[in-house]
All heavy atoms as a GROMACS GRO file, in nm:
protein
  482
    1MET      N    1   5.493  10.909   9.542
    1MET     CA    2   5.448  10.872   9.675
    1MET      C    3   5.558  10.790   9.748
    1MET      O    4   5.577  10.810   9.867
    1MET     CB    5   5.323  10.787   9.669
    1MET     CG    6   5.199  10.871   9.666
    1MET     SD    7   5.176  10.932   9.829
    1MET     CE    8   5.009  10.982   9.819
    2GLY      N    9   5.632  10.705   9.682
    2GLY     CA   10   5.730  10.618   9.747
    2GLY      C   11   5.866  10.686   9.764
    2GLY      O   12   5.961  10.619   9.805
    3ARG      N   13   5.876  10.814   9.739
    3ARG     CA   14   6.002  10.885   9.745
    3ARG      C   15   6.061  10.892   9.886
    3ARG      O   16   6.181  10.883   9.907
    3ARG     CB   17   5.988  11.026   9.687
    3ARG     CG   18   6.112  11.110   9.692
    3ARG     CD   19   6.214  11.063   9.592
    3ARG     NE   20   6.331  11.150   9.599
    3ARG     CZ   21   6.456  11.110   9.627
    3ARG    NH1   22   6.475  10.983   9.646
    3ARG    NH2   23   6.552  11.192   9.632
    4GLY      N   24   5.978  10.909   9.986
    4GLY     CA   25   6.024  10.922  10.126
    4GLY      C   26   6.094  10.794  10.174
    4GLY      O   27   6.199  10.800  10.240
    5ARG      N   28   6.037  10.681  10.142
    5ARG     CA   29   6.101  10.553  10.182
    5ARG      C   30   6.234  10.533  10.114
    5ARG      O   31   6.333  10.490  10.177
    5ARG     CB   32   6.005  10.438  10.152
    5ARG     CG   33   6.057  10.306  10.203
    5ARG     CD   34   5.958  10.195  10.180
    5ARG     NE   35   5.841  10.221  10.267
    5ARG     CZ   36   5.730  10.145  10.264
    5ARG    NH1   37   5.723  10.043  10.182
    5ARG    NH2   38   5.632  10.169  10.345
    6GLN      N   39   6.241  10.565   9.985
    6GLN     CA   40   6.367  10.550   9.913
    6GLN      C   41   6.474  10.644   9.964
    6GLN      O   42   6.590  10.609   9.977
    6GLN     CB   43   6.344  10.573   9.762
    6GLN     CG   44   6.469  10.552   9.674
    6GLN     CD   45   6.514  10.408   9.679
    6GLN    OE1   46   6.434  10.314   9.678
    6GLN    NE2   47   6.644  10.389   9.683
    7LYS      N   48   6.436  10.768   9.993
    7LYS     CA   49   6.527  10.866  10.047
    7LYS      C   50   6.580  10.820  10.183
    7LYS      O   51   6.698  10.837  10.214
    7LYS     CB   52   6.464  11.002  10.060
    7LYS     CG   53   6.558  11.112  10.103
    7LYS     CD   54   6.493  11.247  10.106
    7LYS     CE   55   6.593  11.353  10.152
    7LYS     NZ   56   6.534  11.483  10.169
    8ALA      N   57   6.493  10.766  10.268
    8ALA     CA   58   6.533  10.719  10.399
    8ALA      C   59   6.634  10.604  10.385
    8ALA      O   60   6.732  10.596  10.460
    8ALA     CB   61   6.414  10.676  10.482
    9LYS      N   62   6.610  10.518  10.288
    9LYS     CA   63   6.702  10.404  10.267
    9LYS      C   64   6.837  10.453  10.221
    9LYS      O   65   6.941  10.407  10.266
    9LYS     CB   66   6.639  10.310  10.164
    9LYS     CG   67   6.718  10.184  10.142
    9LYS     CD   68   6.646  10.095  10.046
    9LYS     CE   69   6.723   9.964  10.024
    9LYS     NZ   70   6.656   9.878   9.925
   10ASN      N   71   6.836  10.551  10.128
   10ASN     CA   72   6.965  10.605  10.078
   10ASN      C   73   7.038  10.676  10.189
   10ASN      O   74   7.161  10.668  10.196
   10ASN     CB   75   6.938  10.702   9.961
   10ASN     CG   76   6.894  10.628   9.836
   10ASN    OD1   77   6.916  10.508   9.824
   10ASN    ND2   78   6.838  10.701   9.742
   11THR      N   79   6.967  10.748  10.275
   11THR     CA   80   7.030  10.816  10.387
   11THR      C   81   7.096  10.717  10.482
   11THR      O   82   7.205  10.735  10.531
   11THR     CB   83   6.930  10.903  10.460
   11THR    OG1   84   6.868  10.995  10.366
   11THR    CG2   85   6.992  10.980  10.574
   12LYS      N   86   7.023  10.607  10.508
   12LYS     CA   87   7.076  10.505  10.597
   12LYS      C   88   7.205  10.443  10.542
   12LYS      O   89   7.302  10.426  10.612
   12LYS     CB   90   6.970  10.395  10.618
   12LYS     CG   91   7.016  10.281  10.704
   12LYS     CD   92   6.911  10.172  10.712
   12LYS     CE   93   6.965  10.054  10.786
   12LYS     NZ   94   6.873   9.941  10.780
   13ILE      N   95   7.204  10.415  10.413
   13ILE     CA   96   7.323  10.355  10.346
   13ILE      C   97   7.439  10.454  10.351
   13ILE      O   98   7.551  10.418  10.376
   13ILE     CB   99   7.288  10.313  10.204
   13ILE    CG1  100   7.191  10.192  10.208
   13ILE    CG2  101   7.412  10.274  10.128
   13ILE    CD1  102   7.134  10.152  10.076
   14ALA      N  103   7.410  10.580  10.322
   14ALA     CA  104   7.514  10.682  10.323
   14ALA      C  105   7.576  10.695  10.460
   14ALA      O  106   7.698  10.710  10.473
   14ALA     CB  107   7.457  10.816  10.279
   15ARG      N  108   7.496  10.691  10.566
   15ARG     CA  109   7.550  10.700  10.703
   15ARG      C  110   7.634  10.580  10.734
   15ARG      O  111   7.740  10.593  10.799
   15ARG     CB  112   7.432  10.712  10.802
   15ARG     CG  113   7.374  10.848  10.806
   15ARG     CD  114   7.282  10.862  10.926
   15ARG     NE  115   7.220  10.996  10.922
   15ARG     CZ  116   7.090  11.014  10.923
   15ARG    NH1  117   7.007  10.910  10.932
   15ARG    NH2  118   7.039  11.134  10.916
   16GLU      N  119   7.592  10.462  10.692
   16GLU     CA  120   7.671  10.340  10.717
   16GLU      C  121   7.807  10.351  10.650
   16GLU      O  122   7.909  10.319  10.707
   16GLU     CB  123   7.599  10.218  10.667
   16GLU     CG  124   7.481  10.176  10.755
   16GLU     CD  125   7.404  10.058  10.696
   16GLU    OE1  126   7.445  10.008  10.591
   16GLU    OE2  127   7.308  10.016  10.758
   17LEU      N  128   7.810  10.398  10.526
   17LEU     CA  129   7.934  10.409  10.454
   17LEU      C  130   8.024  10.516  10.513
   17LEU      O  131   8.146  10.503  10.515
   17LEU     CB  132   7.907  10.442  10.307
   17LEU     CG  133   7.845  10.331  10.224
   17LEU    CD1  134   7.809  10.382  10.087
   17LEU    CD2  135   7.933  10.210  10.218
   18LYS      N  136   7.965  10.621  10.568
   18LYS     CA  137   8.043  10.731  10.621
   18LYS      C  138   8.104  10.698  10.756
   18LYS      O  139   8.218  10.729  10.785
   18LYS     CB  140   7.958  10.857  10.630
   18LYS     CG  141   8.030  10.978  10.676
   18LYS     CD  142   7.941  11.102  10.677
   18LYS     CE  143   8.017  11.226  10.722
   18LYS     NZ  144   7.931  11.344  10.722
   19TYR      N  145   8.026  10.638  10.843
   19TYR     CA  146   8.068  10.621  10.982
   19TYR      C  147   8.120  10.484  11.021
   19TYR      O  148   8.189  10.471  11.121
   19TYR     CB  149   7.951  10.659  11.075
   19TYR     CG  150   7.917  10.806  11.066
   19TYR    CD1  151   7.793  10.844  11.014
   19TYR    CD2  152   8.010  10.904  11.100
   19TYR    CE1  153   7.762  10.978  11.004
   19TYR    CE2  154   7.976  11.037  11.088
   19TYR     CZ  155   7.853  11.075  11.040
   19TYR     OH  156   7.823  11.206  11.027
   20ASP      N  157   8.086  10.382  10.947
   20ASP     CA  158   8.134  10.250  10.983
   20ASP      C  159   8.283  10.235  10.942
   20ASP      O  160   8.324  10.289  10.840
   20ASP     CB  161   8.052  10.141  10.914
   20ASP     CG  162   7.919  10.119  10.981
   20ASP    OD1  163   7.893  10.178  11.088
   20ASP    OD2  164   7.836  10.045  10.924
   21THR      N  165   8.357  10.160  11.020
   21THR     CA  166   8.495  10.135  10.984
   21THR      C  167   8.503   9.992  10.928
   21THR      O  168   8.446   9.897  10.981
   21THR     CB  169   8.586  10.147  11.108
   21THR    OG1  170   8.539  10.061  11.207
   21THR    CG2  171   8.586  10.289  11.160
   22TYR      N  172   8.573   9.982  10.822
   22TYR     CA  173   8.589   9.855  10.757
   22TYR      C  174   8.737   9.816  10.759
   22TYR      O  175   8.822   9.900  10.736
   22TYR     CB  176   8.542   9.860  10.613
   22TYR     CG  177   8.395   9.892  10.599
   22TYR    CD1  178   8.351  10.021  10.569
   22TYR    CD2  179   8.301   9.794  10.619
   22TYR    CE1  180   8.218  10.051  10.561
   22TYR    CE2  181   8.164   9.822  10.608
   22TYR     CZ  182   8.127   9.951  10.578
   22TYR     OH  183   7.992   9.981  10.568
   23SER      N  184   8.766   9.691  10.786
   23SER     CA  185   8.905   9.647  10.780
   23SER      C  186   8.934   9.603  10.636
   23SER      O  187   8.852   9.536  10.573
   23SER     CB  188   8.927   9.529  10.876
   23SER     OG  189   8.846   9.421  10.843
   24VAL      N  190   9.046   9.645  10.586
   24VAL     CA  191   9.084   9.621  10.448
   24VAL      C  192   9.208   9.530  10.449
   24VAL      O  193   9.305   9.561  10.514
   24VAL     CB  194   9.113   9.750  10.372
   24VAL    CG1  195   9.155   9.722  10.230
   24VAL    CG2  196   8.991   9.841  10.374
   25ASN      N  197   9.200   9.425  10.371
   25ASN     CA  198   9.312   9.338  10.353
   25ASN      C  199   9.388   9.385  10.230
   25ASN      O  200   9.356   9.351  10.115
   25ASN     CB  201   9.266   9.193  10.335
   25ASN     CG  202   9.381   9.094  10.333
   25ASN    OD1  203   9.499   9.131  10.324
   25ASN    ND2  204   9.349   8.965  10.340
   26TYR      N  205   9.493   9.468  10.253
   26TYR     CA  206   9.567   9.530  10.142
   26TYR      C  207   9.644   9.429  10.060
   26TYR      O  208   9.659   9.448   9.939
   26TYR     CB  209   9.655   9.642  10.194
   26TYR     CG  210   9.576   9.762  10.244
   26TYR    CD1  211   9.562   9.787  10.378
   26TYR    CD2  212   9.512   9.847  10.154
   26TYR    CE1  213   9.488   9.896  10.423
   26TYR    CE2  214   9.436   9.953  10.196
   26TYR     CZ  215   9.426   9.976  10.332
   26TYR     OH  216   9.353  10.084  10.374
   27SER      N  217   9.698   9.328  10.122
   27SER     CA  218   9.777   9.230  10.044
   27SER      C  219   9.686   9.153   9.949
   27SER      O  220   9.723   9.126   9.834
   27SER     CB  221   9.850   9.134  10.137
   27SER     OG  222   9.760   9.064  10.218
   28ALA      N  223   9.566   9.121   9.992
   28ALA     CA  224   9.471   9.053   9.903
   28ALA      C  225   9.426   9.146   9.791
   28ALA      O  226   9.410   9.103   9.677
   28ALA     CB  227   9.350   9.003   9.981
   29LEU      N  228   9.412   9.271   9.823
   29LEU     CA  229   9.375   9.372   9.722
   29LEU      C  230   9.483   9.388   9.616
   29LEU      O  231   9.456   9.394   9.497
   29LEU     CB  232   9.344   9.506   9.789
   29LEU     CG  233   9.298   9.618   9.698
   29LEU    CD1  234   9.168   9.584   9.631
   29LEU    CD2  235   9.286   9.747   9.777
   30GLU      N  236   9.610   9.389   9.659
   30GLU     CA  237   9.721   9.396   9.565
   30GLU      C  238   9.722   9.276   9.469
   30GLU      O  239   9.743   9.288   9.350
   30GLU     CB  240   9.854   9.404   9.640
   30GLU     CG  241   9.887   9.539   9.693
   30GLU     CD  242  10.022   9.540   9.757
   30GLU    OE1  243  10.112   9.463   9.717
   30GLU    OE2  244  10.040   9.622   9.851
   31ARG      N  245   9.701   9.158   9.528
   31ARG     CA  246   9.700   9.038   9.446
   31ARG      C  247   9.586   9.043   9.344
   31ARG      O  248   9.600   9.005   9.230
   31ARG     CB  249   9.687   8.909   9.534
   31ARG     CG  250   9.814   8.872   9.601
   31ARG     CD  251   9.803   8.731   9.663
   31ARG     NE  252   9.684   8.714   9.743
   31ARG     CZ  253   9.675   8.739   9.873
   31ARG    NH1  254   9.778   8.786   9.938
   31ARG    NH2  255   9.561   8.716   9.940
   32GLU      N  256   9.469   9.088   9.388
   32GLU     CA  257   9.354   9.093   9.299
   32GLU      C  258   9.374   9.192   9.190
   32GLU      O  259   9.333   9.166   9.075
   32GLU     CB  260   9.228   9.131   9.382
   32GLU     CG  261   9.102   9.129   9.300
   32GLU     CD  262   8.981   9.155   9.384
   32GLU    OE1  263   8.982   9.134   9.507
   32GLU    OE2  264   8.880   9.200   9.326
   33LEU      N  265   9.434   9.306   9.217
   33LEU     CA  266   9.456   9.408   9.118
   33LEU      C  267   9.575   9.379   9.029
   33LEU      O  268   9.597   9.448   8.931
   33LEU     CB  269   9.470   9.545   9.182
   33LEU     CG  270   9.345   9.594   9.256
   33LEU    CD1  271   9.376   9.727   9.324
   33LEU    CD2  272   9.232   9.612   9.158
   34GLY      N  273   9.654   9.281   9.064
   34GLY     CA  274   9.766   9.243   8.980
   34GLY      C  275   9.888   9.330   8.997
   34GLY      O  276   9.964   9.350   8.905
   35ALA      N  277   9.905   9.387   9.115
   35ALA     CA  278  10.025   9.468   9.143
   35ALA      C  279  10.146   9.380   9.138
   35ALA      O  280  10.145   9.269   9.191
   35ALA     CB  281  10.012   9.538   9.277
   36PRO      N  282  10.255   9.423   9.073
   36PRO     CA  283  10.374   9.337   9.069
   36PRO      C  284  10.437   9.327   9.206
   36PRO      O  285  10.438   9.420   9.284
   36PRO     CB  286  10.466   9.415   8.971
   36PRO     CG  287  10.418   9.556   8.976
   36PRO     CD  288  10.272   9.547   9.003
   37ALA      N  289  10.494   9.212   9.231
   37ALA     CA  290  10.561   9.188   9.359
   37ALA      C  291  10.696   9.261   9.355
   37ALA      O  292  10.748   9.298   9.249
   37ALA     CB  293  10.584   9.040   9.382
   38ALA      N  294  10.751   9.283   9.471
   38ALA     CA  295  10.883   9.350   9.479
   38ALA      C  296  10.986   9.263   9.407
   38ALA      O  297  10.992   9.146   9.427
   38ALA     CB  298  10.921   9.371   9.625
   39GLY      N  299  11.064   9.329   9.323
   39GLY     CA  300  11.166   9.255   9.248
   39GLY      C  301  11.126   9.225   9.105
   39GLY      O  302  11.211   9.199   9.021
   40GLU      N  303  10.997   9.232   9.075
   40GLU     CA  304  10.954   9.212   8.938
   40GLU      C  305  10.962   9.344   8.862
   40GLU      O  306  10.962   9.452   8.920
   40GLU     CB  307  10.811   9.163   8.934
   40GLU     CG  308  10.790   9.022   8.983
   40GLU     CD  309  10.646   8.976   8.970
   40GLU    OE1  310  10.574   9.036   8.890
   40GLU    OE2  311  10.609   8.881   9.039
   41ASP      N  312  10.969   9.336   8.727
   41ASP     CA  313  10.970   9.458   8.647
   41ASP      C  314  10.838   9.532   8.670
   41ASP      O  315  10.732   9.473   8.682
   41ASP     CB  316  10.986   9.426   8.498
   41ASP     CG  317  11.125   9.373   8.468
   41ASP    OD1  318  11.217   9.402   8.548
   41ASP    OD2  319  11.141   9.304   8.364
   42ALA      N  320  10.848   9.661   8.670
   42ALA     CA  321  10.728   9.742   8.694
   42ALA      C  322  10.629   9.729   8.578
   42ALA      O  323  10.509   9.727   8.598
   42ALA     CB  324  10.765   9.889   8.715
   43TYR      N  325  10.682   9.721   8.454
   43TYR     CA  326  10.593   9.710   8.338
   43TYR      C  327  10.654   9.612   8.239
   43TYR      O  328  10.769   9.627   8.201
   43TYR     CB  329  10.575   9.846   8.274
   43TYR     CG  330  10.492   9.839   8.148
   43TYR    CD1  331  10.354   9.820   8.156
   43TYR    CD2  332  10.548   9.847   8.022
   43TYR    CE1  333  10.277   9.813   8.043
   43TYR    CE2  334  10.471   9.838   7.908
   43TYR     CZ  335  10.335   9.820   7.919
   43TYR     OH  336  10.260   9.812   7.805
   44VAL      N  337  10.574   9.518   8.200
   44VAL     CA  338  10.617   9.422   8.097
   44VAL      C  339  10.505   9.421   7.994
   44VAL      O  340  10.391   9.394   8.025
   44VAL     CB  341  10.638   9.283   8.156
   44VAL    CG1  342  10.669   9.184   8.046
   44VAL    CG2  343  10.747   9.284   8.260
   45ASP      N  344  10.539   9.452   7.870
   45ASP     CA  345  10.442   9.456   7.762
   45ASP      C  346  10.427   9.316   7.708
   45ASP      O  347  10.508   9.268   7.628
   45ASP     CB  348  10.485   9.554   7.653
   45ASP     CG  349  10.375   9.574   7.550
   45ASP    OD1  350  10.267   9.517   7.565
   45ASP    OD2  351  10.399   9.652   7.454
   46LYS      N  352  10.321   9.247   7.753
   46LYS     CA  353  10.304   9.108   7.712
   46LYS      C  354  10.259   9.093   7.568
   46LYS      O  355  10.260   8.984   7.512
   46LYS     CB  356  10.209   9.036   7.807
   46LYS     CG  357  10.068   9.091   7.808
   46LYS     CD  358   9.985   9.017   7.908
   46LYS     CE  359   9.846   9.075   7.912
   46LYS     NZ  360   9.761   9.006   8.008
   47TRP      N  361  10.215   9.201   7.506
   47TRP     CA  362  10.167   9.198   7.366
   47TRP      C  363  10.274   9.247   7.267
   47TRP      O  364  10.247   9.252   7.149
   47TRP     CB  365  10.042   9.283   7.352
   47TRP     CG  366   9.934   9.248   7.452
   47TRP    CD1  367   9.896   9.317   7.557
   47TRP    CD2  368   9.856   9.125   7.452
   47TRP    NE1  369   9.799   9.254   7.628
   47TRP    CE2  370   9.772   9.137   7.564
   47TRP    CE3  371   9.848   9.015   7.371
   47TRP    CZ2  372   9.679   9.037   7.597
   47TRP    CZ3  373   9.756   8.917   7.404
   47TRP    CH2  374   9.676   8.929   7.515
   48ALA      N  375  10.387   9.282   7.312
   48ALA     CA  376  10.490   9.348   7.227
   48ALA      C  377  10.530   9.262   7.110
   48ALA      O  378  10.542   9.310   6.999
   48ALA     CB  379  10.611   9.388   7.309
   49ASP      N  380  10.558   9.135   7.131
   49ASP     CA  381  10.609   9.050   7.024
   49ASP      C  382  10.501   8.963   6.957
   49ASP      O  383  10.530   8.891   6.865
   49ASP     CB  384  10.718   8.959   7.079
   49ASP     CG  385  10.837   9.040   7.129
   49ASP    OD1  386  10.861   9.145   7.070
   49ASP    OD2  387  10.901   8.994   7.224
   50GLN      N  388  10.378   8.979   6.999
   50GLN     CA  389  10.274   8.893   6.942
   50GLN      C  390  10.234   8.936   6.802
   50GLN      O  391  10.207   8.851   6.717
   50GLN     CB  392  10.152   8.894   7.036
   50GLN     CG  393  10.046   8.800   6.988
   50GLN     CD  394   9.931   8.792   7.089
   50GLN    OE1  395   9.933   8.851   7.192
   50GLN    NE2  396   9.829   8.713   7.056
   51TYR      N  397  10.231   9.063   6.777
   51TYR     CA  398  10.189   9.114   6.646
   51TYR      C  399  10.303   9.185   6.576
   51TYR      O  400  10.384   9.251   6.641
   51TYR     CB  401  10.071   9.210   6.664
   51TYR     CG  402   9.953   9.145   6.729
   51TYR    CD1  403   9.921   9.172   6.863
   51TYR    CD2  404   9.871   9.056   6.661
   51TYR    CE1  405   9.812   9.115   6.922
   51TYR    CE2  406   9.766   8.993   6.722
   51TYR     CZ  407   9.734   9.023   6.854
   51TYR     OH  408   9.628   8.963   6.913
   52ALA      N  409  10.305   9.175   6.446
   52ALA     CA  410  10.408   9.242   6.370
   52ALA      C  411  10.383   9.394   6.372
   52ALA      O  412  10.268   9.435   6.390
   52ALA     CB  413  10.410   9.190   6.228
   53ASP      N  414  10.485   9.472   6.348
   53ASP     CA  415  10.469   9.614   6.345
   53ASP      C  416  10.380   9.652   6.228
   53ASP      O  417  10.384   9.592   6.121
   53ASP     CB  418  10.604   9.685   6.333
   53ASP     CG  419  10.684   9.678   6.461
   53ASP    OD1  420  10.624   9.662   6.566
   53ASP    OD2  421  10.805   9.691   6.452
   54GLU      N  422  10.305   9.758   6.243
   54GLU     CA  423  10.210   9.802   6.142
   54GLU      C  424  10.278   9.846   6.013
   54GLU      O  425  10.236   9.822   5.906
   54GLU     CB  426  10.124   9.915   6.200
   54GLU     CG  427  10.012   9.962   6.106
   54GLU     CD  428   9.930  10.068   6.173
   54GLU    OE1  429   9.925  10.076   6.297
   54GLU    OE2  430   9.866  10.144   6.096
   55TYR      N  431  10.390   9.915   6.029
   55TYR     CA  432  10.460   9.973   5.912
   55TYR      C  433  10.582   9.889   5.870
   55TYR      O  434  10.663   9.937   5.792
   55TYR     CB  435  10.507  10.115   5.948
   55TYR     CG  436  10.390  10.203   5.982
   55TYR    CD1  437  10.366  10.240   6.115
   55TYR    CD2  438  10.302  10.249   5.886
   55TYR    CE1  439  10.261  10.321   6.148
   55TYR    CE2  440  10.194  10.327   5.919
   55TYR     CZ  441  10.174  10.364   6.050
   55TYR     OH  442  10.069  10.446   6.084
   56GLU      N  443  10.590   9.769   5.914
   56GLU     CA  444  10.706   9.686   5.883
   56GLU      C  445  10.713   9.654   5.735
   56GLU      O  446  10.819   9.656   5.674
   56GLU     CB  447  10.699   9.555   5.964
   56GLU     CG  448  10.825   9.474   5.960
   56GLU     CD  449  10.815   9.355   6.057
   56GLU    OE1  450  10.811   9.382   6.177
   56GLU    OE2  451  10.809   9.245   6.007
   57ASP      N  452  10.600   9.634   5.666
   57ASP     CA  453  10.600   9.603   5.525
   57ASP      C  454  10.637   9.723   5.439
   57ASP      O  455  10.697   9.705   5.333
   57ASP     CB  456  10.460   9.552   5.482
   57ASP     CG  457  10.426   9.422   5.551
   57ASP    OD1  458  10.521   9.348   5.588
   57ASP    OD2  459  10.304   9.391   5.569
   58GLU      N  460  10.608   9.840   5.480
   58GLU     CA  461  10.634   9.961   5.401
   58GLU      C  462  10.784   9.992   5.397
   58GLU      O  463  10.830  10.052   5.304
   58GLU     CB  464  10.558  10.080   5.460
   58GLU     CG  465  10.408  10.065   5.443
   58GLU     CD  466  10.331  10.181   5.508
   58GLU    OE1  467  10.396  10.280   5.547
   58GLU    OE2  468  10.210  10.169   5.514
   59LYS      N  469  10.860   9.952   5.500
   59LYS     CA  470  11.004   9.981   5.504
   59LYS      C  471  11.076   9.897   5.400
   59LYS      O  472  11.177   9.939   5.349
   59LYS     CB  473  11.057   9.953   5.642
   59LYS     CG  474  11.007  10.047   5.749
   59LYS     CD  475  11.061  10.009   5.885
   59LYS     CE  476  11.000  10.096   5.992
   59LYS     NZ  477  11.050  10.058   6.125
   60ALA      N  478  11.031   9.780   5.371
   60ALA     CA  479  11.105   9.690   5.284
   60ALA      C  480  11.082   9.718   5.138
   60ALA      O  481  11.004   9.792   5.092
   60ALA     CB  482  11.061   9.546   5.311
   0.00000   0.00000   0.00000
């Protein structure tokens, strides 16, 4: 019985998302996602030296 009201609500939300324009602060988004700043290395493995190699004991 309550399906019509829920469908109307979903339709309203879908229209808002489709037609409304939102301003996006891209610099804040980059900071939040942890994008490296210009000049920094693109990838730094912060876990590389923390643990010994798995097969290090077998070589010796």
